[in-house]
Every structure is written in C-alpha cells, then in structure tokens.
mmCIF file of the C-alpha atoms, coordinates in Angstrom:
data_MODEL
# 
_entry.id   MODEL 
# 
loop_
_atom_site.group_PDB 
_atom_site.id 
_atom_site.type_symbol 
_atom_site.label_atom_id 
_atom_site.label_alt_id 
_atom_site.label_comp_id 
_atom_site.label_asym_id 
_atom_site.label_entity_id 
_atom_site.label_seq_id 
_atom_site.pdbx_PDB_ins_code 
_atom_site.Cartn_x 
_atom_site.Cartn_y 
_atom_site.Cartn_z 
_atom_site.occupancy 
_atom_site.B_iso_or_equiv 
_atom_site.pdbx_formal_charge 
_atom_site.auth_seq_id 
_atom_site.auth_comp_id 
_atom_site.auth_asym_id 
_atom_site.auth_atom_id 
_atom_site.pdbx_PDB_model_num 
ATOM 1   C CA . UNK A 1 1   ? 0.078   0.256   -0.036 1.00 0.00 ? 1   UNK A CA 1 
ATOM 2   C CA . UNK A 1 2   ? 1.392   3.314   -0.687 1.00 0.00 ? 2   UNK A CA 1 
ATOM 3   C CA . UNK A 1 3   ? 2.352   5.748   1.697  1.00 0.00 ? 3   UNK A CA 1 
ATOM 4   C CA . UNK A 1 4   ? -0.523  8.243   1.085  1.00 0.00 ? 4   UNK A CA 1 
ATOM 5   C CA . UNK A 1 5   ? -2.843  10.119  3.696  1.00 0.00 ? 5   UNK A CA 1 
ATOM 6   C CA . UNK A 1 6   ? -5.889  9.404   1.388  1.00 0.00 ? 6   UNK A CA 1 
ATOM 7   C CA . UNK A 1 7   ? -5.284  5.665   1.727  1.00 0.00 ? 7   UNK A CA 1 
ATOM 8   C CA . UNK A 1 8   ? -8.095  3.852   3.489  1.00 0.00 ? 8   UNK A CA 1 
ATOM 9   C CA . UNK A 1 9   ? -8.496  0.382   4.886  1.00 0.00 ? 9   UNK A CA 1 
ATOM 10  C CA . UNK A 1 10  ? -10.751 -1.850  3.791  1.00 0.00 ? 10  UNK A CA 1 
ATOM 11  C CA . UNK A 1 11  ? -13.028 -0.889  6.937  1.00 0.00 ? 11  UNK A CA 1 
ATOM 12  C CA . UNK A 1 12  ? -12.980 2.929   5.848  1.00 0.00 ? 12  UNK A CA 1 
ATOM 13  C CA . UNK A 1 13  ? -10.263 3.861   8.472  1.00 0.00 ? 13  UNK A CA 1 
ATOM 14  C CA . UNK A 1 14  ? -7.289  6.645   7.402  1.00 0.00 ? 14  UNK A CA 1 
ATOM 15  C CA . UNK A 1 15  ? -4.048  4.606   7.252  1.00 0.00 ? 15  UNK A CA 1 
ATOM 16  C CA . UNK A 1 16  ? -1.684  5.996   9.216  1.00 0.00 ? 16  UNK A CA 1 
ATOM 17  C CA . UNK A 1 17  ? 1.738   7.760   7.746  1.00 0.00 ? 17  UNK A CA 1 
ATOM 18  C CA . UNK A 1 18  ? 4.319   5.388   8.051  1.00 0.00 ? 18  UNK A CA 1 
ATOM 19  C CA . UNK A 1 19  ? 6.864   7.855   7.056  1.00 0.00 ? 19  UNK A CA 1 
ATOM 20  C CA . UNK A 1 20  ? 6.994   11.404  6.354  1.00 0.00 ? 20  UNK A CA 1 
ATOM 21  C CA . UNK A 1 21  ? 7.377   14.457  8.847  1.00 0.00 ? 21  UNK A CA 1 
ATOM 22  C CA . UNK A 1 22  ? 6.297   14.134  12.544 1.00 0.00 ? 22  UNK A CA 1 
ATOM 23  C CA . UNK A 1 23  ? 3.457   16.433  12.774 1.00 0.00 ? 23  UNK A CA 1 
ATOM 24  C CA . UNK A 1 24  ? 1.771   14.776  9.864  1.00 0.00 ? 24  UNK A CA 1 
ATOM 25  C CA . UNK A 1 25  ? 2.543   11.255  11.746 1.00 0.00 ? 25  UNK A CA 1 
ATOM 26  C CA . UNK A 1 26  ? 0.656   12.464  14.756 1.00 0.00 ? 26  UNK A CA 1 
ATOM 27  C CA . UNK A 1 27  ? -2.036  13.700  13.377 1.00 0.00 ? 27  UNK A CA 1 
ATOM 28  C CA . UNK A 1 28  ? -2.558  10.634  11.550 1.00 0.00 ? 28  UNK A CA 1 
ATOM 29  C CA . UNK A 1 29  ? -2.558  8.272   13.774 1.00 0.00 ? 29  UNK A CA 1 
ATOM 30  C CA . UNK A 1 30  ? -4.889  10.575  16.157 1.00 0.00 ? 30  UNK A CA 1 
ATOM 31  C CA . UNK A 1 31  ? -7.161  10.373  13.091 1.00 0.00 ? 31  UNK A CA 1 
ATOM 32  C CA . UNK A 1 32  ? -6.838  6.671   12.718 1.00 0.00 ? 32  UNK A CA 1 
ATOM 33  C CA . UNK A 1 33  ? -7.866  6.274   16.713 1.00 0.00 ? 33  UNK A CA 1 
ATOM 34  C CA . UNK A 1 34  ? -10.396 8.570   16.195 1.00 0.00 ? 34  UNK A CA 1 
ATOM 35  C CA . UNK A 1 35  ? -12.021 6.740   13.330 1.00 0.00 ? 35  UNK A CA 1 
ATOM 36  C CA . UNK A 1 36  ? -11.365 3.662   15.500 1.00 0.00 ? 36  UNK A CA 1 
ATOM 37  C CA . UNK A 1 37  ? -14.067 4.533   17.779 1.00 0.00 ? 37  UNK A CA 1 
ATOM 38  C CA . UNK A 1 38  ? -16.370 5.557   15.466 1.00 0.00 ? 38  UNK A CA 1 
ATOM 39  C CA . UNK A 1 39  ? -16.213 2.001   13.825 1.00 0.00 ? 39  UNK A CA 1 
ATOM 40  C CA . UNK A 1 40  ? -16.545 0.451   17.329 1.00 0.00 ? 40  UNK A CA 1 
ATOM 41  C CA . UNK A 1 41  ? -20.316 2.309   17.131 1.00 0.00 ? 41  UNK A CA 1 
ATOM 42  C CA . UNK A 1 42  ? -20.802 1.587   13.747 1.00 0.00 ? 42  UNK A CA 1 
ATOM 43  C CA . UNK A 1 43  ? -24.337 -0.276  13.099 1.00 0.00 ? 43  UNK A CA 1 
ATOM 44  C CA . UNK A 1 44  ? -25.714 -0.439  17.070 1.00 0.00 ? 44  UNK A CA 1 
ATOM 45  C CA . UNK A 1 45  ? -28.301 0.856   18.085 1.00 0.00 ? 45  UNK A CA 1 
ATOM 46  C CA . UNK A 1 46  ? -28.848 3.099   21.342 1.00 0.00 ? 46  UNK A CA 1 
ATOM 47  C CA . UNK A 1 47  ? -30.053 0.729   23.796 1.00 0.00 ? 47  UNK A CA 1 
ATOM 48  C CA . UNK A 1 48  ? -26.531 -1.589  22.669 1.00 0.00 ? 48  UNK A CA 1 
ATOM 49  C CA . UNK A 1 49  ? -24.349 1.330   23.044 1.00 0.00 ? 49  UNK A CA 1 
ATOM 50  C CA . UNK A 1 50  ? -25.660 1.984   26.566 1.00 0.00 ? 50  UNK A CA 1 
ATOM 51  C CA . UNK A 1 51  ? -24.790 -1.779  27.823 1.00 0.00 ? 51  UNK A CA 1 
ATOM 52  C CA . UNK A 1 52  ? -21.918 -2.081  30.211 1.00 0.00 ? 52  UNK A CA 1 
ATOM 53  C CA . UNK A 1 53  ? -21.120 -5.197  28.718 1.00 0.00 ? 53  UNK A CA 1 
ATOM 54  C CA . UNK A 1 54  ? -17.885 -5.970  30.764 1.00 0.00 ? 54  UNK A CA 1 
ATOM 55  C CA . UNK A 1 55  ? -19.068 -6.377  34.276 1.00 0.00 ? 55  UNK A CA 1 
ATOM 56  C CA . UNK A 1 56  ? -18.265 -4.798  37.006 1.00 0.00 ? 56  UNK A CA 1 
ATOM 57  C CA . UNK A 1 57  ? -17.446 -1.549  35.090 1.00 0.00 ? 57  UNK A CA 1 
ATOM 58  C CA . UNK A 1 58  ? -20.397 0.230   34.296 1.00 0.00 ? 58  UNK A CA 1 
ATOM 59  C CA . UNK A 1 59  ? -18.347 1.611   30.736 1.00 0.00 ? 59  UNK A CA 1 
ATOM 60  C CA . UNK A 1 60  ? -20.223 1.990   28.187 1.00 0.00 ? 60  UNK A CA 1 
ATOM 61  C CA . UNK A 1 61  ? -19.651 2.489   24.151 1.00 0.00 ? 61  UNK A CA 1 
ATOM 62  C CA . UNK A 1 62  ? -21.927 5.977   24.793 1.00 0.00 ? 62  UNK A CA 1 
ATOM 63  C CA . UNK A 1 63  ? -19.850 6.742   27.645 1.00 0.00 ? 63  UNK A CA 1 
ATOM 64  C CA . UNK A 1 64  ? -16.750 6.120   25.884 1.00 0.00 ? 64  UNK A CA 1 
ATOM 65  C CA . UNK A 1 65  ? -17.583 8.472   23.045 1.00 0.00 ? 65  UNK A CA 1 
ATOM 66  C CA . UNK A 1 66  ? -18.869 11.209  25.394 1.00 0.00 ? 66  UNK A CA 1 
ATOM 67  C CA . UNK A 1 67  ? -15.420 10.733  27.071 1.00 0.00 ? 67  UNK A CA 1 
ATOM 68  C CA . UNK A 1 68  ? -13.379 11.141  24.595 1.00 0.00 ? 68  UNK A CA 1 
ATOM 69  C CA . UNK A 1 69  ? -15.577 14.395  23.651 1.00 0.00 ? 69  UNK A CA 1 
ATOM 70  C CA . UNK A 1 70  ? -14.204 15.826  26.783 1.00 0.00 ? 70  UNK A CA 1 
ATOM 71  C CA . UNK A 1 71  ? -10.823 14.546  26.606 1.00 0.00 ? 71  UNK A CA 1 
ATOM 72  C CA . UNK A 1 72  ? -11.043 16.379  23.503 1.00 0.00 ? 72  UNK A CA 1 
ATOM 73  C CA . UNK A 1 73  ? -12.393 19.619  25.012 1.00 0.00 ? 73  UNK A CA 1 
ATOM 74  C CA . UNK A 1 74  ? -9.700  19.394  28.218 1.00 0.00 ? 74  UNK A CA 1 
ATOM 75  C CA . UNK A 1 75  ? -6.625  18.956  25.901 1.00 0.00 ? 75  UNK A CA 1 
ATOM 76  C CA . UNK A 1 76  ? -7.070  20.849  23.167 1.00 0.00 ? 76  UNK A CA 1 
ATOM 77  C CA . UNK A 1 77  ? -9.018  23.539  24.469 1.00 0.00 ? 77  UNK A CA 1 
ATOM 78  C CA . UNK A 1 78  ? -8.690  24.240  28.151 1.00 0.00 ? 78  UNK A CA 1 
ATOM 79  C CA . UNK A 1 79  ? -4.521  22.922  28.150 1.00 0.00 ? 79  UNK A CA 1 
ATOM 80  C CA . UNK A 1 80  ? -3.162  24.021  24.849 1.00 0.00 ? 80  UNK A CA 1 
ATOM 81  C CA . UNK A 1 81  ? -5.601  27.149  23.782 1.00 0.00 ? 81  UNK A CA 1 
ATOM 82  C CA . UNK A 1 82  ? -5.790  28.137  27.622 1.00 0.00 ? 82  UNK A CA 1 
ATOM 83  C CA . UNK A 1 83  ? -9.804  28.975  27.054 1.00 0.00 ? 83  UNK A CA 1 
ATOM 84  C CA . UNK A 1 84  ? -12.104 28.814  29.942 1.00 0.00 ? 84  UNK A CA 1 
ATOM 85  C CA . UNK A 1 85  ? -14.350 26.356  28.727 1.00 0.00 ? 85  UNK A CA 1 
ATOM 86  C CA . UNK A 1 86  ? -17.167 24.343  31.090 1.00 0.00 ? 86  UNK A CA 1 
ATOM 87  C CA . UNK A 1 87  ? -17.316 20.301  30.721 1.00 0.00 ? 87  UNK A CA 1 
ATOM 88  C CA . UNK A 1 88  ? -18.946 19.014  27.937 1.00 0.00 ? 88  UNK A CA 1 
ATOM 89  C CA . UNK A 1 89  ? -21.849 17.092  29.877 1.00 0.00 ? 89  UNK A CA 1 
ATOM 90  C CA . UNK A 1 90  ? -21.624 19.056  32.578 1.00 0.00 ? 90  UNK A CA 1 
ATOM 91  C CA . UNK A 1 91  ? -19.410 16.707  34.523 1.00 0.00 ? 91  UNK A CA 1 
ATOM 92  C CA . UNK A 1 92  ? -16.017 16.317  34.405 1.00 0.00 ? 92  UNK A CA 1 
ATOM 93  C CA . UNK A 1 93  ? -15.631 12.696  33.039 1.00 0.00 ? 93  UNK A CA 1 
ATOM 94  C CA . UNK A 1 94  ? -18.723 12.605  30.392 1.00 0.00 ? 94  UNK A CA 1 
ATOM 95  C CA . UNK A 1 95  ? -19.211 8.997   31.459 1.00 0.00 ? 95  UNK A CA 1 
ATOM 96  C CA . UNK A 1 96  ? -22.333 9.490   32.729 1.00 0.00 ? 96  UNK A CA 1 
ATOM 97  C CA . UNK A 1 97  ? -25.628 8.817   30.567 1.00 0.00 ? 97  UNK A CA 1 
ATOM 98  C CA . UNK A 1 98  ? -28.484 11.003  29.791 1.00 0.00 ? 98  UNK A CA 1 
ATOM 99  C CA . UNK A 1 99  ? -31.771 8.848   28.862 1.00 0.00 ? 99  UNK A CA 1 
ATOM 100 C CA . UNK A 1 100 ? -32.440 11.767  26.268 1.00 0.00 ? 100 UNK A CA 1 
ATOM 101 C CA . UNK A 1 101 ? -29.429 11.905  24.387 1.00 0.00 ? 101 UNK A CA 1 
ATOM 102 C CA . UNK A 1 102 ? -28.250 8.989   22.299 1.00 0.00 ? 102 UNK A CA 1 
ATOM 103 C CA . UNK A 1 103 ? -25.245 7.915   20.096 1.00 0.00 ? 103 UNK A CA 1 
ATOM 104 C CA . UNK A 1 104 ? -25.928 10.184  16.948 1.00 0.00 ? 104 UNK A CA 1 
ATOM 105 C CA . UNK A 1 105 ? -25.889 13.404  19.324 1.00 0.00 ? 105 UNK A CA 1 
ATOM 106 C CA . UNK A 1 106 ? -22.847 12.476  21.117 1.00 0.00 ? 106 UNK A CA 1 
ATOM 107 C CA . UNK A 1 107 ? -21.455 11.474  18.331 1.00 0.00 ? 107 UNK A CA 1 
ATOM 108 C CA . UNK A 1 108 ? -22.068 14.851  17.081 1.00 0.00 ? 108 UNK A CA 1 
ATOM 109 C CA . UNK A 1 109 ? -20.890 16.711  20.053 1.00 0.00 ? 109 UNK A CA 1 
ATOM 110 C CA . UNK A 1 110 ? -17.666 14.371  19.817 1.00 0.00 ? 110 UNK A CA 1 
ATOM 111 C CA . UNK A 1 111 ? -17.119 15.484  16.056 1.00 0.00 ? 111 UNK A CA 1 
ATOM 112 C CA . UNK A 1 112 ? -17.720 19.490  17.276 1.00 0.00 ? 112 UNK A CA 1 
ATOM 113 C CA . UNK A 1 113 ? -15.082 19.044  19.507 1.00 0.00 ? 113 UNK A CA 1 
ATOM 114 C CA . UNK A 1 114 ? -12.470 17.173  17.442 1.00 0.00 ? 114 UNK A CA 1 
ATOM 115 C CA . UNK A 1 115 ? -13.120 20.111  14.878 1.00 0.00 ? 115 UNK A CA 1 
ATOM 116 C CA . UNK A 1 116 ? -12.233 22.895  17.475 1.00 0.00 ? 116 UNK A CA 1 
ATOM 117 C CA . UNK A 1 117 ? -9.154  21.548  18.290 1.00 0.00 ? 117 UNK A CA 1 
ATOM 118 C CA . UNK A 1 118 ? -7.805  21.204  15.046 1.00 0.00 ? 118 UNK A CA 1 
ATOM 119 C CA . UNK A 1 119 ? -8.500  24.744  14.470 1.00 0.00 ? 119 UNK A CA 1 
ATOM 120 C CA . UNK A 1 120 ? -6.888  25.720  17.895 1.00 0.00 ? 120 UNK A CA 1 
ATOM 121 C CA . UNK A 1 121 ? -4.010  23.918  16.757 1.00 0.00 ? 121 UNK A CA 1 
ATOM 122 C CA . UNK A 1 122 ? -3.864  24.810  12.869 1.00 0.00 ? 122 UNK A CA 1 
ATOM 123 C CA . UNK A 1 123 ? -0.490  26.177  12.155 1.00 0.00 ? 123 UNK A CA 1 
ATOM 124 C CA . UNK A 1 124 ? 0.945   26.159  15.752 1.00 0.00 ? 124 UNK A CA 1 
ATOM 125 C CA . UNK A 1 125 ? 4.094   24.590  15.905 1.00 0.00 ? 125 UNK A CA 1 
ATOM 126 C CA . UNK A 1 126 ? 4.451   21.232  18.008 1.00 0.00 ? 126 UNK A CA 1 
ATOM 127 C CA . UNK A 1 127 ? 6.998   23.079  20.129 1.00 0.00 ? 127 UNK A CA 1 
ATOM 128 C CA . UNK A 1 128 ? 4.251   25.871  21.056 1.00 0.00 ? 128 UNK A CA 1 
ATOM 129 C CA . UNK A 1 129 ? 2.560   24.937  24.563 1.00 0.00 ? 129 UNK A CA 1 
ATOM 130 C CA . UNK A 1 130 ? -0.080  24.959  27.198 1.00 0.00 ? 130 UNK A CA 1 
ATOM 131 C CA . UNK A 1 131 ? -0.543  24.815  30.553 1.00 0.00 ? 131 UNK A CA 1 
ATOM 132 C CA . UNK A 1 132 ? -2.691  21.984  32.680 1.00 0.00 ? 132 UNK A CA 1 
ATOM 133 C CA . UNK A 1 133 ? -5.366  23.730  35.019 1.00 0.00 ? 133 UNK A CA 1 
ATOM 134 C CA . UNK A 1 134 ? -6.393  21.388  37.129 1.00 0.00 ? 134 UNK A CA 1 
ATOM 135 C CA . UNK A 1 135 ? -5.680  17.879  38.571 1.00 0.00 ? 135 UNK A CA 1 
ATOM 136 C CA . UNK A 1 136 ? -1.928  16.333  40.295 1.00 0.00 ? 136 UNK A CA 1 
ATOM 137 C CA . UNK A 1 137 ? -0.340  18.316  37.146 1.00 0.00 ? 137 UNK A CA 1 
ATOM 138 C CA . UNK A 1 138 ? -1.626  21.607  37.318 1.00 0.00 ? 138 UNK A CA 1 
ATOM 139 C CA . UNK A 1 139 ? 0.387   24.211  36.407 1.00 0.00 ? 139 UNK A CA 1 
ATOM 140 C CA . UNK A 1 140 ? 2.895   22.418  34.288 1.00 0.00 ? 140 UNK A CA 1 
ATOM 141 C CA . UNK A 1 141 ? 3.712   23.274  30.858 1.00 0.00 ? 141 UNK A CA 1 
ATOM 142 C CA . UNK A 1 142 ? 2.830   20.761  28.135 1.00 0.00 ? 142 UNK A CA 1 
ATOM 143 C CA . UNK A 1 143 ? 3.931   21.303  24.270 1.00 0.00 ? 143 UNK A CA 1 
ATOM 144 C CA . UNK A 1 144 ? 1.461   20.259  21.490 1.00 0.00 ? 144 UNK A CA 1 
ATOM 145 C CA . UNK A 1 145 ? 3.431   17.364  20.725 1.00 0.00 ? 145 UNK A CA 1 
ATOM 146 C CA . UNK A 1 146 ? 3.022   16.321  24.512 1.00 0.00 ? 146 UNK A CA 1 
ATOM 147 C CA . UNK A 1 147 ? -0.819  16.955  23.861 1.00 0.00 ? 147 UNK A CA 1 
ATOM 148 C CA . UNK A 1 148 ? -0.876  14.702  20.516 1.00 0.00 ? 148 UNK A CA 1 
ATOM 149 C CA . UNK A 1 149 ? 1.170   11.954  21.732 1.00 0.00 ? 149 UNK A CA 1 
ATOM 150 C CA . UNK A 1 150 ? -1.018  11.950  25.302 1.00 0.00 ? 150 UNK A CA 1 
ATOM 151 C CA . UNK A 1 151 ? -4.362  12.126  22.875 1.00 0.00 ? 151 UNK A CA 1 
ATOM 152 C CA . UNK A 1 152 ? -2.927  8.802   20.694 1.00 0.00 ? 152 UNK A CA 1 
ATOM 153 C CA . UNK A 1 153 ? -2.456  7.559   23.864 1.00 0.00 ? 153 UNK A CA 1 
ATOM 154 C CA . UNK A 1 154 ? -5.889  8.089   25.528 1.00 0.00 ? 154 UNK A CA 1 
ATOM 155 C CA . UNK A 1 155 ? -7.582  6.724   22.691 1.00 0.00 ? 155 UNK A CA 1 
ATOM 156 C CA . UNK A 1 156 ? -5.519  3.877   22.095 1.00 0.00 ? 156 UNK A CA 1 
ATOM 157 C CA . UNK A 1 157 ? -6.324  2.756   25.773 1.00 0.00 ? 157 UNK A CA 1 
ATOM 158 C CA . UNK A 1 158 ? -10.175 3.412   25.584 1.00 0.00 ? 158 UNK A CA 1 
ATOM 159 C CA . UNK A 1 159 ? -10.318 1.843   22.066 1.00 0.00 ? 159 UNK A CA 1 
ATOM 160 C CA . UNK A 1 160 ? -9.488  -1.226  23.631 1.00 0.00 ? 160 UNK A CA 1 
ATOM 161 C CA . UNK A 1 161 ? -11.920 -1.010  26.206 1.00 0.00 ? 161 UNK A CA 1 
ATOM 162 C CA . UNK A 1 162 ? -14.624 -0.252  22.958 1.00 0.00 ? 162 UNK A CA 1 
ATOM 163 C CA . UNK A 1 163 ? -13.093 -3.747  21.640 1.00 0.00 ? 163 UNK A CA 1 
ATOM 164 C CA . UNK A 1 164 ? -13.975 -5.732  24.361 1.00 0.00 ? 164 UNK A CA 1 
ATOM 165 C CA . UNK A 1 165 ? -17.315 -3.896  25.081 1.00 0.00 ? 165 UNK A CA 1 
ATOM 166 C CA . UNK A 1 166 ? -17.853 -4.342  21.018 1.00 0.00 ? 166 UNK A CA 1 
ATOM 167 C CA . UNK A 1 167 ? -17.251 -7.635  21.571 1.00 0.00 ? 167 UNK A CA 1 
ATOM 168 C CA . UNK A 1 168 ? -19.237 -8.338  23.985 1.00 0.00 ? 168 UNK A CA 1 
ATOM 169 C CA . UNK A 1 169 ? -22.339 -6.625  23.019 1.00 0.00 ? 169 UNK A CA 1 
ATOM 170 C CA . UNK A 1 170 ? -22.372 -8.298  19.139 1.00 0.00 ? 170 UNK A CA 1 
ATOM 171 C CA . UNK A 1 171 ? -19.560 -10.552 18.910 1.00 0.00 ? 171 UNK A CA 1 
ATOM 172 C CA . UNK A 1 172 ? -17.875 -7.982  16.887 1.00 0.00 ? 172 UNK A CA 1 
ATOM 173 C CA . UNK A 1 173 ? -14.345 -8.707  16.781 1.00 0.00 ? 173 UNK A CA 1 
ATOM 174 C CA . UNK A 1 174 ? -10.969 -6.844  15.737 1.00 0.00 ? 174 UNK A CA 1 
ATOM 175 C CA . UNK A 1 175 ? -9.862  -3.389  14.184 1.00 0.00 ? 175 UNK A CA 1 
# 
C-alpha cells in the first residue's frame, strides 16, 4: 500500500502515515484512532451502546464517546489554547449517560470538539505550549507534541475498552 494520507483500510479508516514528517504522522495516528472509535459504534442502536458489557464496570460505548469529547475539549481547548470552557456534558469525565442523549447526538458533539481542537492547533508549532489547569499536574507546561502523543495514547487505551465492549455486545472483533 502506498504511503498516502488518503489511503484507507477496507473498513474505511485512514491508514496512518508510515514515513514522513512528525506532525502529519502524529495527526494521522490520532485520525486513525478517532476513526476506530467511530467504527466500534457503527451499526449499533442506542440500547446497545448503553450496555455495560464488561462487568463489574459500568463503562459503555456511549460513555466512551462522551468521555472522549471531554478529553478533546480538555486537552486542546483548556490546556493547549488556555480557554476557560465548561465540561461538555456538565461533569468532568463524560461517562454519565443521559436518557435523552443518544449515540447520534453524542457523536455529533464529539465531532464538534474534534473540529474545534483542530482549528486551535492549525498552524501552531509542535513546540508551542499550554498549561495544565487542574488535577495532579496543575501548572505544568506541555507542548502540542506532548498533547498529540497523549491523545493517541488516550484513544488507543479506550479503543481497547471499546473492543471488549463491542465483542460482548454482538461478537464483532478486531480492528
């Protein structure tokens, strides 16, 4: 397969760059993991994405989508851009489910947060910095490079959870 940012896997996810400059490579890996989250939710109904399928955990696919919307806002808007924005869903983690908010709405909100983060990072250097505003690392300065690497790690970890949840829901494995 040619090393082209426009290549996709048979399931529709973008192929992460295999060679090239650091920034496009980091962004391509983040795009791959974002697409993996969407793939894990594809074809499921609102009831299925609310199933806490890996007992005793209460984690759900819908909760993961919401959580990652919060993560996108936190790291790109609050930390990197220094914006004072409230939590997306009114609480810090995003895992709590609202009976009136289904998957389509949560994915639309998540996509909006992804887009806003991309806008804030456009044209900024990997060395540009932001400051962690709360939690155990309050006040520490982090580079955009660090934020992108952290986001890849965050998605990779949660996509592993999504693998387990999806397999338990309907037997779909892989990717």
